[in-house]
mmCIF file of the C-alpha atoms, coordinates in Angstrom:
data_MODEL
# 
_entry.id   MODEL 
# 
loop_
_atom_site.group_PDB 
_atom_site.id 
_atom_site.type_symbol 
_atom_site.label_atom_id 
_atom_site.label_alt_id 
_atom_site.label_comp_id 
_atom_site.label_asym_id 
_atom_site.label_entity_id 
_atom_site.label_seq_id 
_atom_site.pdbx_PDB_ins_code 
_atom_site.Cartn_x 
_atom_site.Cartn_y 
_atom_site.Cartn_z 
_atom_site.occupancy 
_atom_site.B_iso_or_equiv 
_atom_site.pdbx_formal_charge 
_atom_site.auth_seq_id 
_atom_site.auth_comp_id 
_atom_site.auth_asym_id 
_atom_site.auth_atom_id 
_atom_site.pdbx_PDB_model_num 
ATOM 1   C CA . MET A 1 1   ? 10.588  3.019   22.395  1.00 0.00 ? 1   MET A CA 1 
ATOM 2   C CA . ASN A 1 2   ? 13.568  4.912   23.799  1.00 0.00 ? 2   ASN A CA 1 
ATOM 3   C CA . LYS A 1 3   ? 15.876  1.976   23.055  1.00 0.00 ? 3   LYS A CA 1 
ATOM 4   C CA . LEU A 1 4   ? 14.938  1.598   19.375  1.00 0.00 ? 4   LEU A CA 1 
ATOM 5   C CA . LYS A 1 5   ? 18.029  3.312   17.955  1.00 0.00 ? 5   LYS A CA 1 
ATOM 6   C CA . GLU A 1 6   ? 20.261  1.358   20.336  1.00 0.00 ? 6   GLU A CA 1 
ATOM 7   C CA . TYR A 1 7   ? 18.602  -1.914  19.297  1.00 0.00 ? 7   TYR A CA 1 
ATOM 8   C CA . GLN A 1 8   ? 18.883  -1.073  15.604  1.00 0.00 ? 8   GLN A CA 1 
ATOM 9   C CA . GLU A 1 9   ? 22.603  -0.472  15.948  1.00 0.00 ? 9   GLU A CA 1 
ATOM 10  C CA . GLU A 1 10  ? 23.077  -3.607  18.040  1.00 0.00 ? 10  GLU A CA 1 
ATOM 11  C CA . LEU A 1 11  ? 21.333  -5.851  15.491  1.00 0.00 ? 11  LEU A CA 1 
ATOM 12  C CA . THR A 1 12  ? 23.025  -4.488  12.393  1.00 0.00 ? 12  THR A CA 1 
ATOM 13  C CA . GLY A 1 13  ? 25.006  -7.259  10.725  1.00 0.00 ? 13  GLY A CA 1 
ATOM 14  C CA . LYS A 1 14  ? 23.608  -10.081 12.858  1.00 0.00 ? 14  LYS A CA 1 
ATOM 15  C CA . GLY A 1 15  ? 22.243  -13.247 11.265  1.00 0.00 ? 15  GLY A CA 1 
ATOM 16  C CA . ALA A 1 16  ? 18.671  -14.437 11.783  1.00 0.00 ? 16  ALA A CA 1 
ATOM 17  C CA . ALA A 1 17  ? 19.507  -17.049 14.426  1.00 0.00 ? 17  ALA A CA 1 
ATOM 18  C CA . GLU A 1 18  ? 21.622  -14.481 16.315  1.00 0.00 ? 18  GLU A CA 1 
ATOM 19  C CA . ILE A 1 19  ? 18.738  -12.014 16.249  1.00 0.00 ? 19  ILE A CA 1 
ATOM 20  C CA . LEU A 1 20  ? 16.361  -14.606 17.695  1.00 0.00 ? 20  LEU A CA 1 
ATOM 21  C CA . ALA A 1 21  ? 18.823  -15.486 20.456  1.00 0.00 ? 21  ALA A CA 1 
ATOM 22  C CA . TRP A 1 22  ? 19.267  -11.784 21.193  1.00 0.00 ? 22  TRP A CA 1 
ATOM 23  C CA . ALA A 1 23  ? 15.497  -11.231 21.416  1.00 0.00 ? 23  ALA A CA 1 
ATOM 24  C CA . LEU A 1 24  ? 15.028  -14.097 23.861  1.00 0.00 ? 24  LEU A CA 1 
ATOM 25  C CA . LYS A 1 25  ? 17.834  -12.762 26.045  1.00 0.00 ? 25  LYS A CA 1 
ATOM 26  C CA . GLU A 1 26  ? 16.849  -9.099  25.835  1.00 0.00 ? 26  GLU A CA 1 
ATOM 27  C CA . PHE A 1 27  ? 13.121  -9.469  26.469  1.00 0.00 ? 27  PHE A CA 1 
ATOM 28  C CA . GLY A 1 28  ? 12.944  -12.887 28.126  1.00 0.00 ? 28  GLY A CA 1 
ATOM 29  C CA . ALA A 1 29  ? 11.338  -16.005 26.671  1.00 0.00 ? 29  ALA A CA 1 
ATOM 30  C CA . ASN A 1 30  ? 7.937   -15.131 28.135  1.00 0.00 ? 30  ASN A CA 1 
ATOM 31  C CA . ARG A 1 31  ? 7.890   -11.530 26.869  1.00 0.00 ? 31  ARG A CA 1 
ATOM 32  C CA . VAL A 1 32  ? 8.624   -12.071 23.169  1.00 0.00 ? 32  VAL A CA 1 
ATOM 33  C CA . ILE A 1 33  ? 6.534   -14.135 20.762  1.00 0.00 ? 33  ILE A CA 1 
ATOM 34  C CA . LEU A 1 34  ? 6.754   -15.300 17.143  1.00 0.00 ? 34  LEU A CA 1 
ATOM 35  C CA . ALA A 1 35  ? 3.762   -14.761 14.865  1.00 0.00 ? 35  ALA A CA 1 
ATOM 36  C CA . SER A 1 36  ? 3.249   -17.713 12.522  1.00 0.00 ? 36  SER A CA 1 
ATOM 37  C CA . SER A 1 37  ? 0.903   -18.026 9.562   1.00 0.00 ? 37  SER A CA 1 
ATOM 38  C CA . PHE A 1 38  ? 2.888   -21.142 8.547   1.00 0.00 ? 38  PHE A CA 1 
ATOM 39  C CA . SER A 1 39  ? 4.509   -19.329 5.649   1.00 0.00 ? 39  SER A CA 1 
ATOM 40  C CA . ILE A 1 40  ? 7.919   -20.624 4.593   1.00 0.00 ? 40  ILE A CA 1 
ATOM 41  C CA . GLU A 1 41  ? 9.475   -17.649 6.392   1.00 0.00 ? 41  GLU A CA 1 
ATOM 42  C CA . ASP A 1 42  ? 7.614   -18.381 9.620   1.00 0.00 ? 42  ASP A CA 1 
ATOM 43  C CA . GLN A 1 43  ? 8.588   -22.021 9.359   1.00 0.00 ? 43  GLN A CA 1 
ATOM 44  C CA . VAL A 1 44  ? 12.265  -21.074 9.056   1.00 0.00 ? 44  VAL A CA 1 
ATOM 45  C CA . LEU A 1 45  ? 11.975  -18.962 12.206  1.00 0.00 ? 45  LEU A CA 1 
ATOM 46  C CA . THR A 1 46  ? 10.072  -21.745 13.988  1.00 0.00 ? 46  THR A CA 1 
ATOM 47  C CA . ASP A 1 47  ? 12.879  -24.184 13.185  1.00 0.00 ? 47  ASP A CA 1 
ATOM 48  C CA . MET A 1 48  ? 15.499  -21.716 14.419  1.00 0.00 ? 48  MET A CA 1 
ATOM 49  C CA . LEU A 1 49  ? 13.565  -21.010 17.606  1.00 0.00 ? 49  LEU A CA 1 
ATOM 50  C CA . ALA A 1 50  ? 13.064  -24.700 18.302  1.00 0.00 ? 50  ALA A CA 1 
ATOM 51  C CA . LYS A 1 51  ? 16.845  -25.137 18.076  1.00 0.00 ? 51  LYS A CA 1 
ATOM 52  C CA . THR A 1 52  ? 17.450  -22.115 20.318  1.00 0.00 ? 52  THR A CA 1 
ATOM 53  C CA . SER A 1 53  ? 14.898  -22.448 23.108  1.00 0.00 ? 53  SER A CA 1 
ATOM 54  C CA . ALA A 1 54  ? 12.382  -25.176 23.865  1.00 0.00 ? 54  ALA A CA 1 
ATOM 55  C CA . GLY A 1 55  ? 10.252  -22.670 25.757  1.00 0.00 ? 55  GLY A CA 1 
ATOM 56  C CA . ALA A 1 56  ? 9.962   -20.017 23.045  1.00 0.00 ? 56  ALA A CA 1 
ATOM 57  C CA . ARG A 1 57  ? 6.433   -18.739 22.472  1.00 0.00 ? 57  ARG A CA 1 
ATOM 58  C CA . ILE A 1 58  ? 4.759   -18.996 19.050  1.00 0.00 ? 58  ILE A CA 1 
ATOM 59  C CA . PHE A 1 59  ? 1.233   -17.975 18.155  1.00 0.00 ? 59  PHE A CA 1 
ATOM 60  C CA . THR A 1 60  ? -1.034  -18.291 15.144  1.00 0.00 ? 60  THR A CA 1 
ATOM 61  C CA . LEU A 1 61  ? -4.313  -16.632 14.231  1.00 0.00 ? 61  LEU A CA 1 
ATOM 62  C CA . ASP A 1 62  ? -7.031  -19.101 13.237  1.00 0.00 ? 62  ASP A CA 1 
ATOM 63  C CA . THR A 1 63  ? -9.444  -16.931 11.274  1.00 0.00 ? 63  THR A CA 1 
ATOM 64  C CA . GLY A 1 64  ? -11.835 -19.822 10.641  1.00 0.00 ? 64  GLY A CA 1 
ATOM 65  C CA . ARG A 1 65  ? -11.256 -19.546 6.892   1.00 0.00 ? 65  ARG A CA 1 
ATOM 66  C CA . GLN A 1 66  ? -7.886  -21.253 6.505   1.00 0.00 ? 66  GLN A CA 1 
ATOM 67  C CA . PHE A 1 67  ? -6.918  -23.865 3.953   1.00 0.00 ? 67  PHE A CA 1 
ATOM 68  C CA . GLN A 1 68  ? -6.839  -27.464 5.183   1.00 0.00 ? 68  GLN A CA 1 
ATOM 69  C CA . GLU A 1 69  ? -3.208  -27.551 4.014   1.00 0.00 ? 69  GLU A CA 1 
ATOM 70  C CA . THR A 1 70  ? -2.426  -24.825 6.539   1.00 0.00 ? 70  THR A CA 1 
ATOM 71  C CA . TYR A 1 71  ? -3.820  -26.936 9.357   1.00 0.00 ? 71  TYR A CA 1 
ATOM 72  C CA . ASP A 1 72  ? -1.847  -29.897 8.001   1.00 0.00 ? 72  ASP A CA 1 
ATOM 73  C CA . VAL A 1 73  ? 1.496   -28.076 8.252   1.00 0.00 ? 73  VAL A CA 1 
ATOM 74  C CA . MET A 1 74  ? 0.528   -26.838 11.713  1.00 0.00 ? 74  MET A CA 1 
ATOM 75  C CA . GLN A 1 75  ? 0.036   -30.443 12.831  1.00 0.00 ? 75  GLN A CA 1 
ATOM 76  C CA . ARG A 1 76  ? 3.290   -31.576 11.223  1.00 0.00 ? 76  ARG A CA 1 
ATOM 77  C CA . SER A 1 77  ? 5.137   -28.751 12.963  1.00 0.00 ? 77  SER A CA 1 
ATOM 78  C CA . MET A 1 78  ? 3.615   -29.648 16.327  1.00 0.00 ? 78  MET A CA 1 
ATOM 79  C CA . ASP A 1 79  ? 4.668   -33.251 15.824  1.00 0.00 ? 79  ASP A CA 1 
ATOM 80  C CA . LYS A 1 80  ? 8.221   -32.394 14.698  1.00 0.00 ? 80  LYS A CA 1 
ATOM 81  C CA . TYR A 1 81  ? 9.067   -29.684 17.214  1.00 0.00 ? 81  TYR A CA 1 
ATOM 82  C CA . GLY A 1 82  ? 6.802   -30.511 20.152  1.00 0.00 ? 82  GLY A CA 1 
ATOM 83  C CA . ILE A 1 83  ? 5.244   -27.046 19.850  1.00 0.00 ? 83  ILE A CA 1 
ATOM 84  C CA . HIS A 1 84  ? 2.107   -25.940 21.642  1.00 0.00 ? 84  HIS A CA 1 
ATOM 85  C CA . TYR A 1 85  ? 0.946   -22.934 19.647  1.00 0.00 ? 85  TYR A CA 1 
ATOM 86  C CA . GLU A 1 86  ? -0.942  -20.121 21.267  1.00 0.00 ? 86  GLU A CA 1 
ATOM 87  C CA . VAL A 1 87  ? -4.007  -19.723 19.063  1.00 0.00 ? 87  VAL A CA 1 
ATOM 88  C CA . GLY A 1 88  ? -5.866  -16.463 18.589  1.00 0.00 ? 88  GLY A CA 1 
ATOM 89  C CA . VAL A 1 89  ? -9.451  -16.777 17.370  1.00 0.00 ? 89  VAL A CA 1 
ATOM 90  C CA . PRO A 1 90  ? -12.062 -14.124 16.561  1.00 0.00 ? 90  PRO A CA 1 
ATOM 91  C CA . ALA A 1 91  ? -14.974 -13.566 18.929  1.00 0.00 ? 91  ALA A CA 1 
ATOM 92  C CA . ALA A 1 92  ? -17.884 -15.729 17.769  1.00 0.00 ? 92  ALA A CA 1 
ATOM 93  C CA . GLU A 1 93  ? -20.412 -12.936 18.225  1.00 0.00 ? 93  GLU A CA 1 
ATOM 94  C CA . GLU A 1 94  ? -18.318 -10.545 16.129  1.00 0.00 ? 94  GLU A CA 1 
ATOM 95  C CA . VAL A 1 95  ? -17.987 -13.054 13.291  1.00 0.00 ? 95  VAL A CA 1 
ATOM 96  C CA . ALA A 1 96  ? -21.718 -13.755 13.456  1.00 0.00 ? 96  ALA A CA 1 
ATOM 97  C CA . ALA A 1 97  ? -22.536 -10.052 13.275  1.00 0.00 ? 97  ALA A CA 1 
ATOM 98  C CA . LEU A 1 98  ? -20.086 -9.501  10.398  1.00 0.00 ? 98  LEU A CA 1 
ATOM 99  C CA . VAL A 1 99  ? -21.510 -12.332 8.307   1.00 0.00 ? 99  VAL A CA 1 
ATOM 100 C CA . ALA A 1 100 ? -25.116 -11.467 9.129   1.00 0.00 ? 100 ALA A CA 1 
ATOM 101 C CA . ARG A 1 101 ? -24.535 -7.837  8.152   1.00 0.00 ? 101 ARG A CA 1 
ATOM 102 C CA . SER A 1 102 ? -22.466 -8.240  4.993   1.00 0.00 ? 102 SER A CA 1 
ATOM 103 C CA . GLY A 1 103 ? -22.503 -11.920 3.996   1.00 0.00 ? 103 GLY A CA 1 
ATOM 104 C CA . PRO A 1 104 ? -19.639 -14.428 3.863   1.00 0.00 ? 104 PRO A CA 1 
ATOM 105 C CA . ASN A 1 105 ? -18.020 -12.998 0.696   1.00 0.00 ? 105 ASN A CA 1 
ATOM 106 C CA . ALA A 1 106 ? -18.231 -9.265  1.323   1.00 0.00 ? 106 ALA A CA 1 
ATOM 107 C CA . MET A 1 107 ? -14.435 -8.945  1.083   1.00 0.00 ? 107 MET A CA 1 
ATOM 108 C CA . TYR A 1 108 ? -14.784 -8.944  -2.726  1.00 0.00 ? 108 TYR A CA 1 
ATOM 109 C CA . GLU A 1 109 ? -17.081 -5.911  -2.683  1.00 0.00 ? 109 GLU A CA 1 
ATOM 110 C CA . GLY A 1 110 ? -14.535 -3.310  -1.647  1.00 0.00 ? 110 GLY A CA 1 
ATOM 111 C CA . LEU A 1 111 ? -11.474 -2.495  0.422   1.00 0.00 ? 111 LEU A CA 1 
ATOM 112 C CA . SER A 1 112 ? -13.443 -1.342  3.460   1.00 0.00 ? 112 SER A CA 1 
ATOM 113 C CA . GLN A 1 113 ? -15.420 -4.584  3.521   1.00 0.00 ? 113 GLN A CA 1 
ATOM 114 C CA . ARG A 1 114 ? -12.273 -6.672  3.273   1.00 0.00 ? 114 ARG A CA 1 
ATOM 115 C CA . GLU A 1 115 ? -10.558 -4.658  6.001   1.00 0.00 ? 115 GLU A CA 1 
ATOM 116 C CA . ALA A 1 116 ? -13.601 -5.106  8.250   1.00 0.00 ? 116 ALA A CA 1 
ATOM 117 C CA . CYS A 1 117 ? -13.249 -8.871  7.869   1.00 0.00 ? 117 CYS A CA 1 
ATOM 118 C CA . CYS A 1 118 ? -9.512  -8.725  8.617   1.00 0.00 ? 118 CYS A CA 1 
ATOM 119 C CA . ASP A 1 119 ? -10.185 -6.541  11.647  1.00 0.00 ? 119 ASP A CA 1 
ATOM 120 C CA . VAL A 1 120 ? -12.573 -9.059  13.204  1.00 0.00 ? 120 VAL A CA 1 
ATOM 121 C CA . ARG A 1 121 ? -10.681 -12.195 12.241  1.00 0.00 ? 121 ARG A CA 1 
ATOM 122 C CA . LYS A 1 122 ? -7.075  -10.999 12.636  1.00 0.00 ? 122 LYS A CA 1 
ATOM 123 C CA . MET A 1 123 ? -6.462  -7.602  14.170  1.00 0.00 ? 123 MET A CA 1 
ATOM 124 C CA . ARG A 1 124 ? -8.571  -7.976  17.307  1.00 0.00 ? 124 ARG A CA 1 
ATOM 125 C CA . PRO A 1 125 ? -7.271  -11.473 18.169  1.00 0.00 ? 125 PRO A CA 1 
ATOM 126 C CA . LEU A 1 126 ? -3.717  -10.201 17.547  1.00 0.00 ? 126 LEU A CA 1 
ATOM 127 C CA . ALA A 1 127 ? -4.194  -7.323  19.975  1.00 0.00 ? 127 ALA A CA 1 
ATOM 128 C CA . GLY A 1 128 ? -5.295  -9.762  22.657  1.00 0.00 ? 128 GLY A CA 1 
ATOM 129 C CA . ILE A 1 129 ? -2.251  -11.980 22.229  1.00 0.00 ? 129 ILE A CA 1 
ATOM 130 C CA . LEU A 1 130 ? 0.227   -9.093  22.200  1.00 0.00 ? 130 LEU A CA 1 
ATOM 131 C CA . THR A 1 131 ? -1.110  -7.698  25.467  1.00 0.00 ? 131 THR A CA 1 
ATOM 132 C CA . GLY A 1 132 ? 1.299   -9.847  27.470  1.00 0.00 ? 132 GLY A CA 1 
ATOM 133 C CA . VAL A 1 133 ? 4.553   -9.265  25.561  1.00 0.00 ? 133 VAL A CA 1 
ATOM 134 C CA . ASP A 1 134 ? 7.125   -6.541  24.984  1.00 0.00 ? 134 ASP A CA 1 
ATOM 135 C CA . ALA A 1 135 ? 8.120   -7.605  21.469  1.00 0.00 ? 135 ALA A CA 1 
ATOM 136 C CA . TRP A 1 136 ? 6.902   -9.796  18.640  1.00 0.00 ? 136 TRP A CA 1 
ATOM 137 C CA . ILE A 1 137 ? 8.732   -11.505 15.816  1.00 0.00 ? 137 ILE A CA 1 
ATOM 138 C CA . SER A 1 138 ? 7.586   -11.697 12.196  1.00 0.00 ? 138 SER A CA 1 
ATOM 139 C CA . GLY A 1 139 ? 8.775   -13.407 9.027   1.00 0.00 ? 139 GLY A CA 1 
ATOM 140 C CA . LEU A 1 140 ? 8.628   -10.253 6.902   1.00 0.00 ? 140 LEU A CA 1 
ATOM 141 C CA . ARG A 1 141 ? 11.044  -9.801  4.012   1.00 0.00 ? 141 ARG A CA 1 
ATOM 142 C CA . ARG A 1 142 ? 11.588  -6.587  2.075   1.00 0.00 ? 142 ARG A CA 1 
ATOM 143 C CA . ASP A 1 143 ? 11.176  -8.171  -1.348  1.00 0.00 ? 143 ASP A CA 1 
ATOM 144 C CA . GLN A 1 144 ? 7.728   -9.568  -0.553  1.00 0.00 ? 144 GLN A CA 1 
ATOM 145 C CA . ALA A 1 145 ? 5.824   -6.388  -1.377  1.00 0.00 ? 145 ALA A CA 1 
ATOM 146 C CA . VAL A 1 146 ? 6.099   -2.682  -2.141  1.00 0.00 ? 146 VAL A CA 1 
ATOM 147 C CA . THR A 1 147 ? 4.559   -2.016  1.287   1.00 0.00 ? 147 THR A CA 1 
ATOM 148 C CA . ARG A 1 148 ? 7.540   -3.691  2.991   1.00 0.00 ? 148 ARG A CA 1 
ATOM 149 C CA . LYS A 1 149 ? 10.491  -2.105  1.179   1.00 0.00 ? 149 LYS A CA 1 
ATOM 150 C CA . GLU A 1 150 ? 11.362  0.318   3.977   1.00 0.00 ? 150 GLU A CA 1 
ATOM 151 C CA . MET A 1 151 ? 10.921  -2.048  6.934   1.00 0.00 ? 151 MET A CA 1 
ATOM 152 C CA . GLY A 1 152 ? 13.887  -2.750  9.198   1.00 0.00 ? 152 GLY A CA 1 
ATOM 153 C CA . ILE A 1 153 ? 15.176  -5.556  11.395  1.00 0.00 ? 153 ILE A CA 1 
ATOM 154 C CA . ILE A 1 154 ? 13.565  -3.983  14.445  1.00 0.00 ? 154 ILE A CA 1 
ATOM 155 C CA . GLU A 1 155 ? 10.905  -1.286  14.545  1.00 0.00 ? 155 GLU A CA 1 
ATOM 156 C CA . TRP A 1 156 ? 8.487   0.258   16.989  1.00 0.00 ? 156 TRP A CA 1 
ATOM 157 C CA . ASP A 1 157 ? 4.937   -1.014  16.422  1.00 0.00 ? 157 ASP A CA 1 
ATOM 158 C CA . SER A 1 158 ? 3.021   2.089   17.452  1.00 0.00 ? 158 SER A CA 1 
ATOM 159 C CA . ARG A 1 159 ? -0.357  0.417   17.027  1.00 0.00 ? 159 ARG A CA 1 
ATOM 160 C CA . HIS A 1 160 ? 0.373   -2.106  19.790  1.00 0.00 ? 160 HIS A CA 1 
ATOM 161 C CA . GLY A 1 161 ? 3.134   -0.334  21.688  1.00 0.00 ? 161 GLY A CA 1 
ATOM 162 C CA . LYS A 1 162 ? 5.657   -3.172  21.145  1.00 0.00 ? 162 LYS A CA 1 
ATOM 163 C CA . TYR A 1 163 ? 8.956   -3.765  19.435  1.00 0.00 ? 163 TYR A CA 1 
ATOM 164 C CA . LYS A 1 164 ? 8.594   -5.711  16.189  1.00 0.00 ? 164 LYS A CA 1 
ATOM 165 C CA . ILE A 1 165 ? 11.520  -7.845  15.025  1.00 0.00 ? 165 ILE A CA 1 
ATOM 166 C CA . SER A 1 166 ? 11.979  -9.228  11.499  1.00 0.00 ? 166 SER A CA 1 
ATOM 167 C CA . PRO A 1 167 ? 15.091  -11.455 11.423  1.00 0.00 ? 167 PRO A CA 1 
ATOM 168 C CA . LEU A 1 168 ? 14.630  -12.434 7.754   1.00 0.00 ? 168 LEU A CA 1 
ATOM 169 C CA . ILE A 1 169 ? 14.040  -8.913  6.458   1.00 0.00 ? 169 ILE A CA 1 
ATOM 170 C CA . ASP A 1 170 ? 17.083  -9.083  4.129   1.00 0.00 ? 170 ASP A CA 1 
ATOM 171 C CA . TRP A 1 171 ? 16.623  -12.693 3.014   1.00 0.00 ? 171 TRP A CA 1 
ATOM 172 C CA . SER A 1 172 ? 15.631  -13.606 -0.532  1.00 0.00 ? 172 SER A CA 1 
ATOM 173 C CA . GLU A 1 173 ? 12.929  -16.123 -1.357  1.00 0.00 ? 173 GLU A CA 1 
ATOM 174 C CA . GLU A 1 174 ? 15.661  -18.413 -2.669  1.00 0.00 ? 174 GLU A CA 1 
ATOM 175 C CA . GLU A 1 175 ? 17.533  -18.271 0.638   1.00 0.00 ? 175 GLU A CA 1 
ATOM 176 C CA . VAL A 1 176 ? 14.361  -19.200 2.515   1.00 0.00 ? 176 VAL A CA 1 
ATOM 177 C CA . TRP A 1 177 ? 13.835  -22.253 0.318   1.00 0.00 ? 177 TRP A CA 1 
ATOM 178 C CA . HIS A 1 178 ? 17.470  -23.305 0.728   1.00 0.00 ? 178 HIS A CA 1 
ATOM 179 C CA . TYR A 1 179 ? 17.026  -23.288 4.492   1.00 0.00 ? 179 TYR A CA 1 
ATOM 180 C CA . ILE A 1 180 ? 13.726  -25.194 4.263   1.00 0.00 ? 180 ILE A CA 1 
ATOM 181 C CA . ARG A 1 181 ? 15.263  -27.951 2.148   1.00 0.00 ? 181 ARG A CA 1 
ATOM 182 C CA . ASP A 1 182 ? 18.613  -28.142 3.912   1.00 0.00 ? 182 ASP A CA 1 
ATOM 183 C CA . ASN A 1 183 ? 16.957  -28.490 7.329   1.00 0.00 ? 183 ASN A CA 1 
ATOM 184 C CA . GLY A 1 184 ? 13.933  -30.635 6.448   1.00 0.00 ? 184 GLY A CA 1 
ATOM 185 C CA . VAL A 1 185 ? 11.491  -27.965 7.622   1.00 0.00 ? 185 VAL A CA 1 
ATOM 186 C CA . PRO A 1 186 ? 7.763   -28.761 7.161   1.00 0.00 ? 186 PRO A CA 1 
ATOM 187 C CA . TYR A 1 187 ? 6.029   -26.436 4.700   1.00 0.00 ? 187 TYR A CA 1 
ATOM 188 C CA . ASN A 1 188 ? 2.557   -25.879 3.301   1.00 0.00 ? 188 ASN A CA 1 
ATOM 189 C CA . ALA A 1 189 ? 1.793   -28.207 0.378   1.00 0.00 ? 189 ALA A CA 1 
ATOM 190 C CA . LEU A 1 190 ? 0.126   -25.310 -1.466  1.00 0.00 ? 190 LEU A CA 1 
ATOM 191 C CA . TYR A 1 191 ? 3.583   -23.969 -2.304  1.00 0.00 ? 191 TYR A CA 1 
ATOM 192 C CA . ASP A 1 192 ? 4.024   -26.971 -4.583  1.00 0.00 ? 192 ASP A CA 1 
ATOM 193 C CA . ARG A 1 193 ? 0.848   -25.926 -6.433  1.00 0.00 ? 193 ARG A CA 1 
ATOM 194 C CA . GLY A 1 194 ? 1.938   -22.444 -7.408  1.00 0.00 ? 194 GLY A CA 1 
ATOM 195 C CA . PHE A 1 195 ? 1.097   -20.518 -4.241  1.00 0.00 ? 195 PHE A CA 1 
ATOM 196 C CA . ARG A 1 196 ? 3.810   -18.129 -3.015  1.00 0.00 ? 196 ARG A CA 1 
ATOM 197 C CA . SER A 1 197 ? 1.975   -16.257 -0.240  1.00 0.00 ? 197 SER A CA 1 
ATOM 198 C CA . ILE A 1 198 ? -0.796  -17.998 1.694   1.00 0.00 ? 198 ILE A CA 1 
ATOM 199 C CA . GLY A 1 199 ? -3.531  -16.480 3.825   1.00 0.00 ? 199 GLY A CA 1 
ATOM 200 C CA . CYS A 1 200 ? -7.243  -17.176 4.149   1.00 0.00 ? 200 CYS A CA 1 
ATOM 201 C CA . ALA A 1 201 ? -8.739  -19.396 1.457   1.00 0.00 ? 201 ALA A CA 1 
ATOM 202 C CA . PRO A 1 202 ? -11.160 -16.817 -0.026  1.00 0.00 ? 202 PRO A CA 1 
ATOM 203 C CA . CYS A 1 203 ? -8.365  -14.263 -0.397  1.00 0.00 ? 203 CYS A CA 1 
ATOM 204 C CA . THR A 1 204 ? -5.516  -16.403 -1.752  1.00 0.00 ? 204 THR A CA 1 
ATOM 205 C CA . ARG A 1 205 ? -4.829  -17.956 -5.149  1.00 0.00 ? 205 ARG A CA 1 
ATOM 206 C CA . ALA A 1 206 ? -1.841  -19.440 -6.939  1.00 0.00 ? 206 ALA A CA 1 
ATOM 207 C CA . THR A 1 207 ? 0.346   -17.006 -8.874  1.00 0.00 ? 207 THR A CA 1 
ATOM 208 C CA . ASP A 1 208 ? 1.090   -17.127 -12.581 1.00 0.00 ? 208 ASP A CA 1 
ATOM 209 C CA . PRO A 1 209 ? 4.629   -17.124 -14.015 1.00 0.00 ? 209 PRO A CA 1 
ATOM 210 C CA . GLY A 1 210 ? 6.077   -13.621 -13.884 1.00 0.00 ? 210 GLY A CA 1 
ATOM 211 C CA . GLU A 1 211 ? 3.724   -12.354 -11.187 1.00 0.00 ? 211 GLU A CA 1 
ATOM 212 C CA . ASP A 1 212 ? 5.149   -10.990 -7.949  1.00 0.00 ? 212 ASP A CA 1 
ATOM 213 C CA . ILE A 1 213 ? 5.118   -12.926 -4.691  1.00 0.00 ? 213 ILE A CA 1 
ATOM 214 C CA . ARG A 1 214 ? 1.921   -11.425 -3.301  1.00 0.00 ? 214 ARG A CA 1 
ATOM 215 C CA . ALA A 1 215 ? -0.030  -11.237 -6.562  1.00 0.00 ? 215 ALA A CA 1 
ATOM 216 C CA . GLY A 1 216 ? -2.206  -14.085 -5.306  1.00 0.00 ? 216 GLY A CA 1 
ATOM 217 C CA . ARG A 1 217 ? -3.248  -12.205 -2.152  1.00 0.00 ? 217 ARG A CA 1 
ATOM 218 C CA . TRP A 1 218 ? -6.323  -9.959  -2.482  1.00 0.00 ? 218 TRP A CA 1 
ATOM 219 C CA . TRP A 1 219 ? -5.719  -10.059 -6.243  1.00 0.00 ? 219 TRP A CA 1 
ATOM 220 C CA . TRP A 1 220 ? -8.676  -7.736  -6.928  1.00 0.00 ? 220 TRP A CA 1 
ATOM 221 C CA . GLU A 1 221 ? -6.972  -4.863  -5.050  1.00 0.00 ? 221 GLU A CA 1 
ATOM 222 C CA . ASP A 1 222 ? -4.114  -2.500  -5.887  1.00 0.00 ? 222 ASP A CA 1 
ATOM 223 C CA . ALA A 1 223 ? -0.625  -3.516  -4.730  1.00 0.00 ? 223 ALA A CA 1 
ATOM 224 C CA . GLU A 1 224 ? -0.442  -0.789  -2.061  1.00 0.00 ? 224 GLU A CA 1 
ATOM 225 C CA . HIS A 1 225 ? -3.526  -2.227  -0.356  1.00 0.00 ? 225 HIS A CA 1 
ATOM 226 C CA . LYS A 1 226 ? -2.275  -5.810  -0.024  1.00 0.00 ? 226 LYS A CA 1 
ATOM 227 C CA . GLU A 1 227 ? -1.934  -5.773  3.766   1.00 0.00 ? 227 GLU A CA 1 
ATOM 228 C CA . CYS A 1 228 ? -4.481  -7.075  6.255   1.00 0.00 ? 228 CYS A CA 1 
ATOM 229 C CA . GLY A 1 229 ? -3.299  -4.623  8.892   1.00 0.00 ? 229 GLY A CA 1 
ATOM 230 C CA . LEU A 1 230 ? -0.928  -6.872  10.842  1.00 0.00 ? 230 LEU A CA 1 
ATOM 231 C CA . HIS A 1 231 ? 2.105   -5.384  9.121   1.00 0.00 ? 231 HIS A CA 1 
ATOM 232 C CA . LYS A 1 232 ? 0.817   -2.023  7.924   1.00 0.00 ? 232 LYS A CA 1 
ATOM 233 C CA . LYS A 1 233 ? 3.124   0.801   8.934   1.00 0.00 ? 233 LYS A CA 1 
ATOM 234 C CA . LEU A 1 234 ? 1.436   3.677   10.782  1.00 0.00 ? 234 LEU A CA 1 
# 
């Protein structure tokens, strides 16, 4: 963590592709990894990484409750870029215990129940994957949610003891779509059906005109609670 201020100063003013190249050089291709949920932001970063380094590491968390369309864009990305994703999955016995204890739809019954599901299906697999790296890359943008307004290009993830890099933090949604279209980047077909932020199927819906980007995520909760824990600041 002692280099955080130095890194922040070094990355100020750099473009997303420059930040990715810097991360690969600074930490080494085997010690930095991109987290992908196959969002449009993650797909932009995947395209940039594929053009920067054939050996760059990318992981995804398969919670077991994804949309088929998410698996479809994963396959298209593997075919286009020759990627072999590292896949984090929850422990079968933990999922079994969770469902046996609370049922398959307990996430709708309260914040603590939903967070328990996210912990088993996302947070614990994430911790396992991050064990072997010094930094991880995310597709976070400040205008995605009120919980992300103060996030920077690089931060110290105190939960995991790693640097966390967000090359698109200052990008707009429009800029992301321009890149997607200009570069022929595969994207989730659900975006064409009114979805603007896509997670697990039970916790994601399309948004209505005028709603914010993450209104379709955990729509029964208050805006300040719309994080699964992966990107919650401590």
